[in-house]
N, C-alpha and C positions, 0 to 999 in steps of 0.2 A: 618528505613531509607534504601532505596534501594541501592544496590551496583552498582558502575559504570560498564558498560559493558566492558569486556576484549577485547582489540583490537586483531583481528585475524591476525597473521603474516604468510605470505606464502613465498615460495622460487621460484624464476624464474631464469632460466639459459639463458644467452644471448651469442650469438656469436659476438665478437667484432672484427672489421677489421680496419687496418690502424695503429695498434700499432707496434712500432719498438724498443722500449727500456723501461727501468723501469720508466722513466719520464712519458711516455704515460700511463702506468699502474697507477701511482700515480694520474695523472690528472683524469682519468676515475673514479677511486674510490672516489676522492674528489667531483667530480660533482654529482655523484649519492648520496653521503652522505649528500648533501645539501637538498635533498628532505626529508620531515618530516617523521621520523621513518624508514628511509631506510639505510641499511648497505650493503656494497658490498666487495667481494673479487675477484680480477681480476688476471688471470693467463696468463702471457706473453707466456709461452711455448705452451699452448693449445689454446690461443686466446679466452678464455671463461670467462664470469663474472657470479659469483653466487650471486644473489641479494636477500636479505631478506627485505620484504616490507609489509606494512599494506595492507589488502585486498582491501581497497578503492583506493589504488594507482594502476592503471591498468598497465599491462606490456607495453602497447603502450607508456605510459608516460616515462617509463624507456628507451625505444628505442629512443624516442625523446631527452631525456636528454643526452644520449651518443652522438647522432648526433650533438647536440648543442656544445659538447666539441670538435668537429672536427673529429669524427671517425664514422665508420659505425657500425650498430648493427642490428641483426636479431634475432627473436625468434626461438627456436628450431623447427625443422620440426616435424610433427606428426609422431607417431611410425609407422603407416602403410604408406609406400611409394606408390605413384600411380604406376600402372602397367607400367613397362618399365622404371621407373625412376631410377636414380643412384645418391645417395646422395653424392658420392665422385666426381662426374663429375665437379662441379664448382672448387674444389680444384685442380684437375688435369689440368684444363684449365689455372688457374693462374700459376701453376708450369711450364706449357709449355711456357707461355708468358715470365716468368722470365728467363727461359733457353734461349729462343730466344734473349731476350734483352742482356743477358750476352754474348752470342756467338757473336753477332754483335759488342758489345762493345769491346770484345777481339780482333776481327779482325781489328778494327780501332785503338785501343790503343797500341797494341804490336809494330807496326812499329814506333810509336812516342816514346815509351819507349826505343826501341833499338837504334834509331838514337840519342836520347838525352844522352844515356849512353855510346855510343862508338864513340868518336870523330873521329876516323879514317874513319868511314863510313859517316861522315857528308859532303855530296857533296854540290856543289854550289846551294844556295837557298833551302837547306834542311828544313830550319825553316818554310818556307811558306807551304811546303807539310805537315809538322807536324801541322801547324795551321789549314789547311783545314780538316785534319783527326780529329783534336781535337775538332773542333766546334760542330759536331753532338754528340760527347760524352758528352761535357759540357752542351748541351741543351737537346737532345732527350734521351740519356742514363740516364742522371741525372734528367730527368723530374719528376719521382716519388718523389725524394727528394725535388725538388723545390715546387711541388704542396703541399706536406705535410707541408713543412716549411711555405708556405703562409697561409695554412689553420690554422696552429698553430698561426701565427701572427694575423690573424683575431680574434682568440679567446684569444689573449694576453698570449700565452704560447710558450715555446721553447722545442724542443725535439732533439734527436740525428739527425733527418733529418735536423734540422736547422743548426747544426754544419757542416754536410756534404755539404749542399747546399751553405752555406757561404764560405766554404773552396774551393769548386769547382769554384764558381763565382769569388772569390778573385784571385785565381791562374790564371784563364783564362783571367780575366780583366787586371791584371798586365801584362800578356804575350802579350795581344793585344796592350797595351800601349807601351811596350818595342819594339814591332815589328814596329808599325806605327810612334811612336814619340821618342823612346829611342835609336835608332840606331841599334837595334838588327836585323832589317830587311835588313841590307846592304848585298849585294851578297858577298859570301865568308866568312861570319861570322861563326866562330867555337866556340863551348861552351864546356869547360871541364866538366866532371861529377864528383861529389863528394858526398859521403854520408852525408857530413856536408854542410850546406848552404854556398855558396860562390858567388862572383861577378867577372865578367870580367872587366878589367881596361877600364874605360871610356864608357862601354857599359852596358845598363840595361840587367839584366839576364831574360831569359824567363823561365817560370815554366809550360810549356805545359805537361811535364812528370807528374807533380803533378795534373794538371787539368784532365788528363786521368787516372792516376794511382789511384786517390782517388775513383772515381765511380767504376772503374774496380775491385779493391780489396774489396770495400764494397759490391758490387753486388755479387762477387764470394763468399765472406764470408757469406753473408746472404743466398745464395743458398745452400751452403754446410751445414750451420747451420740448415736450414729448413729440409734438408734431414736427418740430424742427429737427430733433434727433432722428426721427424716423426718416427724414429727408437725407441725412448724412449716409444712411445705408442704402440709398436708392440704387447705387451702382451694383452693389452686391446682389440685391434682389433682381436687378435686370439680368445679371448673369444667370441666376437660378432659373429665371423665366425662359431662357434660351433652350433649356433642356426639353426635348420632345416627350410627350406623354404616350403616344402610340406610334407604331411604325409598320409599314407594309413589307413583310418578308416574302421573298420569292423563292419557292421551292418546287422543283419539278415542273416548271412552266406555269404554276399557279401562284396566286398572291393570297396572303391572309394577313389580316390586321391583328397585331398582338401588342400588349403593353410593352413599353420599352424595357422594363425590368427583365422580360423574357428573352431579350436579344442576347445572342452569344457570339463570341469571336468566331469568324468564319461564315456567319450568316450573310446572305446577300439581300439587301433591302433596296426599296425604290424611293427615290427622292424626286418628286414632281416639281415643276416650276412654282415658285412661291412658297415651297415648304422648306423647313429647316432640316439639315442633316442630323439624323438621330444620334450618331456616335462617330468616333474617329474611324476612318476607313480608307480604302483604296478603290478608285473608280474602275469598274470592270467594263462597262459599256456606257456610251453616250459622251457628249461634250457640252459644257455650259460655262457660265461665269458665276462664281460664288462670291457673295458679299461677306467678308470676314470682319467688318468694321466693329461689330459689337463683341467679337471674341478676341481679336488681336490688335485692334486699332488700325489695321490696314485700311486706308481710305478708298482705294480703288478696287473694284471687283477683280478677282483672279481667275484666269482661264484654266479650266481643268478638262482632262480627257482620260482615256484608258491609261492606267498606271499612275495617275496623279493621286497624291494624298489629300484628303479632305478632313476638316475638323468638325467635330460635333458642335452643333449650334450655328454653323454657317448657313446663310440663306441662299438657296438656289435661285439665281436671278435669270436663268436661261432655260435650257432644254431638260429633257428627262435623263436622269442618271441612275445607273445601277451601281451600288457601292457594296464592297465586301468589308464587313466590320473587322477591324484590327485591334480595337480596344473597347471595353465596355465598362460601365459603372465608374468606380473611383479611379480607374486607370486612364480615363480620357483626359485630354488636355483641358477641356472646360471644367471638369471636376477638380483637376489640380489647381487651376487658376482660382476657382472658388475657395478651395481649401487654403491656398496661400494667402488670399485676401483676408479670410476669416482669422487665420493665425496671426497675421500682421496686426489686426485690430485688437487682439487680445493682449498685446504687449504694452509696456510703459516706457516712456522716455525718462532719462535721469531727472529732468526737471519735475516730472509728475511724481516720481518717487519722493522727492523733497516735499511736494505739495501734500501728498498722502500722509507723510510723517507729521506735518504741521496740523492737518485735519484731525489726526488721531487725538490731539490734546486741545483742539480748538473749542469744541463745545463745552467741556468741563471748565476751561478758562473763562469762556463767556458767562457761564452760570456763576462762577466765582466773582466775576466783575459785576454782574447784575446785583448779587447780594451785597457786595461791597458798596456799590453806588447807593442802594437803598439805605444801608446802614449809615453811610457818610452823610447823606442829605438829612436823614432823621436826626443824627447826632449833631448836625450843624444847626439844628433848630428850624429847618425849612418846613414849609407846609407839607403835611403827609401826602397830599395828592401830587405835589411836585416831585416828591421822592418816588412815588409809585410810577409817575409818568416816565421819569428818567430810567427806572428799572425796566419797565415794559419796553421802552424804546431800545435799550441795549439788547434785550432778549430778541426782539423782532428784527433789528437791522442787521445783526451778524449773519453772514452767509457763507458756509463752507461748501455750498452746492457748486458755486463757480469754480472752486479749486478742483473739485472732483471731475468737472466736465471739461476743463481746459485742454487736456491732452486727448482723451478718447474721442471727442467729437471732431477735433481737427484731424486725428489719425484716421477715423472712419471716412471722412470726406476725401482725404488725400489718397488713401489706398484705393478707394473706389474709383476716383478720377484717374489714378495711375493705371488701374486695370483697363479702363476704357481707352487709354492711350497706348496700351500694349506694354506697360511697365509694371512688373510685379515686385513689390518691396516686401522683404521678409519680416519686417517689424520696425519698431521705433529705433532700435539700435542701428539697423541698416540705414534708416533715414538720417540719423545723426552722423554716421560715418560718411554717407553720401554727401552730406552738406560740406564736410571739411576736407574732402580729398583734394590734393594738389598735384598728384601724379597718377597717370593711368597707363598701365602696361597693356598694349594691344597685341593680340594674336593676329596673324595675317590671313592664313587660309581659312575661309568660312566665316571670318569676322569682318575684316576690311575688304576681302575679296569674296567672290561668289562661292568658292570652294569646289568648282568643277570647271572643266575645260569649255571655253566659249570662244567664238570669233570676236577678236578685239577690233580689227580694222581690215578693210578690203581696199587694195589699190589696183586700179585697172589701167591698162595701156591706153593713152589717148588715141581716139580714132579706131579702137578695136570693136569687139562684139558688144561691149557695154556691160555694166555691172549686173543687171538682172539676168541676162543671158548666161554670163559666165557662172554666176552662183547656181543657176538652174542646172547647168551641165555638170559642175563640180559636185553638187549635191546628189545628182543622179548616179554618178560613177562611184561615189563613196557609200552608196547604199549597200554595196557588197562587202564593205569593210566593217570589222568589229573593233577597230582601233579607236580609242577615245578622241583622237584628232578627227578621224573620219566621222564619228557620230556628231561631233560639234559642227562640222561643215554641213552635214545633212540637216540637222535641226535649224541652222541658220538659213540654209537655202529654202527650206519649207516656209519659214517666216517671211523671207524676203519676197517670195512670189506666192502668197497664200491662195490666190484665185486659180492657180494652175498646179496640178499635181506633178511631182517629179517624174520624168519619163523613165522607162525601163533601161537597164544596161545589159549589153551583151559582150561576149568575149572578155569577161572580167578577169583581171590578173593582178596579183599583189606581189611586191618584191620587198622582203624584209629590210627595214632600215632605209628604204628608198622611196616607196610610195605605191600608188595603184594606177591602173589604166583600164580602159574599157571603151566600147563603142556605144555612143548615145546618139540616136537619130541620125545614124550614118556617119558620124564624126568620131575621130579618135580623140578621146579626152584623157589627159594624164594629170594627176595631182602628185607632184614629186618634190623632194627636198631641193632647194635652190642650188644652182651651180654658179660659177663665176660669170657666165655670159648671160647677162640680163639687159633688157632695155633700160635706159637711164632712169625712167620713172620708177621702175621696179627695183633697181639697184639702190636708189635713195631710200625707198621704203624698207629694203632689207637692212640697211644700216640702222634705221630707226627701230626696227623690230628687235635687232640684236641688243641695242642699248636698253630697251624696255624688258628684256629677258623673255620675249614671246617666241614661240616656235613658228617660223615662217614656212609656207609651202607655195609652190608656183603651180598655176593652172595653165597647161598647154592644150590648145585645140588644134588638131592636125599639125602638131609639131611647133606651133607658134605660141610663145609666151603671151598670155592675155591678162593675167592678174597675179598679184601676190596676196595671199591671205595670211594674216597674223593670228595665231591661236594661243590662248593662255588662260590663266585664272584671272579674270578681269576684276578690276576694282568696282565694288558696289557703288552706284551713283550717290547713295546717301553718305558714303564714307568721306567724301570731300567736304560736305557741309558739316558732318559730325565733328571732324578734327578741327575745322575752323571754329566751330561753336565752343569746343572745349578750350581752345586757346583764349577765346573771348571771355570765358568764365574763369580764367586764371589757372587752368589745369594743363600741365605739361604732358604731351603724349610721348610714349616710348614704344617702339616696335620690337617685339621679341617673337621669333618664329623658328621653327625647325627647318624651314626651307633654305635653299641655297642663298649665297650672298647676293648674286646678281638680281634675281627677282625680288628679293627683300629690299635691296637698295632702290630698285626701280619703283616699287610701290611707295616706299618712304619718300622718294623724290617727288612723285606725283602728288602726294598728300601734304608735303611740306614738313615731314617728321625728321628731325635732325639726329636723334639717338636711335641706332639700329643694332639689334643683336640677332645674328643669323645662326643657323644650324644649332639651335638651342635644344638640348634634351629636356625632358620634363624636370629632371633634377636641377639643371642649369637655370630653367625658368624660375623654379622655386628659390634657388640661391640668389638670383637677381632681385627678386622681391624682398628677400631678407636684407640684402645690401642696401637697397633703397630705403627701407624702413629704419635701418641702423643709422642712416644719414639724417634721420629726423623727418623724413617725408611721410605723408599720409598717402598710402598707395592703394589704388584699385586695379584689379586685373580683369580684362575682358577676354573671354575665350569660349570655345564651343566644343572642344574635343576632350577625349580621355587624357591626352597629354597636357591639358591645361588644368586638370583637377587639383593637383598638388599646389600649383601657384594660386589658384582661386581660393583654396582653403587657407593658405598662408598669408594672404593679403589682409589689409585693414578692411577691404570690401571686395567680395568676389561678385562679378557680373557675368552671367551666362547668356549666350544667345539662345533664344527659344527654339531655334532649329538645330541646336547642338545635341550632344549625347546626354543620357541620363546622369552619367558620372559628373559631367560639368555642371549641369543644372542642380544636382544634389549638393555640390560643394559651394554653390554660389549663394549670396545674400540677396541678390537682385537678378531677375530674369527679364530679358527683353523679348517679349512673347513673339513678336512678328519677325524676329531675326534681323532687324534693321538697326544698325549701330547708331543711326541718327537719333533714335529714341534715348540714347544715353544723355545727350544734352538736356532733353526734356526731363529726364529723371533727376539730374543734378539741380535744375532750376526748380522743379516741383519740391524736392527735399528742402531746398533753402527757403522757399515760400512757406512750406508747412512748419518748419521749425520756427520761422519768424512769427507765424500765426500763433503757435503755442506759447512763445515768449510773451506776445502781446496779451494773450488770454490770461496767463499767470500774473503778469504785471497788473492787469486790471483787477483780477480776483484779490490779490494781496493789497493793492492800493485802495480798493473800495473799502475793505474792512479797516485799513489803517486810518482812513479819513472819517468814515461814518460812525464807528464805534466810539471814538473820543467825543464826537459831537453829541451823540446820544447820552454819554456819561455826564456831560456838563449841562444837560437839559436843553439843548438847542435843536432837538429833533422830535417832531410830533410822531407818536407811534404809528399813525396811519400812513404818514409820508415814509416812515422807515420801512413799513411792509411793502409799499410800492417800490422803493429803491432796492430792497432785497430781491424782489422778483425780477426787476429790470436787469440786475447784475448778471443773473444766470442767462437771461435771454440775450444779452449783449455778447457773452462768451460763445453761445451756440450760434448766434447770427454771424459772428466774425468767422467761425469755423466753416459755416455754410458757403462762404465766398469761395472756398477752395473747389467746390463742385463746378464752378464756372471757369476755373483757371484754364487758360489756353496757352500752349507753347508758342513762342514767338518764332516765326519762320524768317530766316535770313534770305537775302537774295541769292539766287543760284550763282555759284562761282564759275568763272571761266577757267578752262583748263586745256 
């Protein structure tokens, strides 16, 4: 029996226009979900929809579905913009139009507000001047609200624009009735101003201040809100700006300037001082210091030379470099970072999904409440204008916008800030898991340690040749060796005496399992495994090396022991601070490694980790994670190799080192870009701060409506004040989220060890 073919699911991003509140988000998601096999997540802050759909559903059908819901939708522009194009131009045009509309509205509305609020300035027939000024505000300034409200009506839906449009029309229509038929148009009429609704004896009250105040405050609020939301995406835009536009490619001894899109893997390109590296590559000629701070969060420049890997977007702070491209386009680290941040911002936290569900019924409920309030006050025998006032106030004060902005603005700010600090979070689910972890399983090699052989310590004989001289001689003789221990000594010797090149070696010889010897500057230099006859200082160092599971070698010059060099996979300096900070955050560290028991115990002892699992196979690491989770613990796994992928995928949260393998990074929810585990503490604290910010945002959004709507229903809220309060509620949510852009990790004092 043949198996049924598996449906291929693809993901398409849409840019959705016309959304103004969480009710709009809910409607777009529901409309798309009615298509067979389609699911969608819509982000109000970014105006984007991420749609998962079967391959047989074309993107054009998705666009048509959104448009049928009463909104606009466009497919993303191709990566390569046409020459002279500017992908930001449409947005800037819209922003300029909104600013012009707001400016004209303010010029018309402010005189109406002032005359309505200051009875002493109410000259003869002032109300008719206010009516003339208010008419274009109620019609032209409020036109976008009216259009979107009508569009929603055609699609049997109601949004925030419906509430604003009805509020403006009700206020202006009642004022027109009062002026023409209710006696308010009599010359010499004066109207006292009160923050609470009131009526003049025998004369219908006019609400022109509400008719102009509502659109003015809503337009001002949305304009400021858009600027603030634009700020939450600043980090993502700064990443995009790191990409070079042109690059100098060197071929056959000549250089030619080409667009970066034409750069291919294997091309050699030039990076001059002050220029950014065009794409990921390997240095073939030259040496320099590169600034990676905007790409990986690494604060100090990194020295690079022939054979060093460099990252696209890094700033060349030193000499001329020739770089061979190893990855281009979407395969570069910068492109992956940008994509991960973008995907993270498209998701939703559990709390936001609840808010969206509430917003889906919010506007219809508010409309029902407004009609009920109007009927109640009229039925109770209240003055008609008091009933209209309460009804308009209910329409205007209700605000689902804050509900829709609570999570996406905080998430945009946090993921952008995390990217700047070298922490890539896969989405809100990862943030929620990161906030709650109480146990972290740490790999050793490449995570807590450097992952390659290095000189850990050098002990010299007192009164001997001295440290620099011994290292220079040992490095020189090891130049003839290909052994990892020998390469570690050469590298260390070059760094120890950078101003003097290592001398040549003659009469070189190597003895398998024993060491190397050669003649350097007329002296016989031997680097050998230690024997039992060592000077006391070196004998003591040997016992320490064995306890730390390092490999010791003795340097003899003309047969005399001069130094003992300890070599091993050394602990990263940041690991000490990282483990200490995790403990301070209430997270228990567990070491799980495939390495031997002795080096595993040595590293754990140095870092203060009590629980150690050595010689773990990939299957055993995954089983350990399952056991810890079965105990009720929330487990994160940090690793960098293929052997960590299963454990990363099976944990509540997988955290990969940015310097690790693609398999590890692909299985992880969080990536520490700069390969520094110290960033893990930053990630946990950033997650906790972000989720705390989202909770505060939602608490404010729900609490605001819970307080203001009842006040409006009982007639204790002026419609103009209601409009101002509604706008301020959204601004407070966005402003609270923007604080995450300035979040700084707390650095603890360096630990002595």
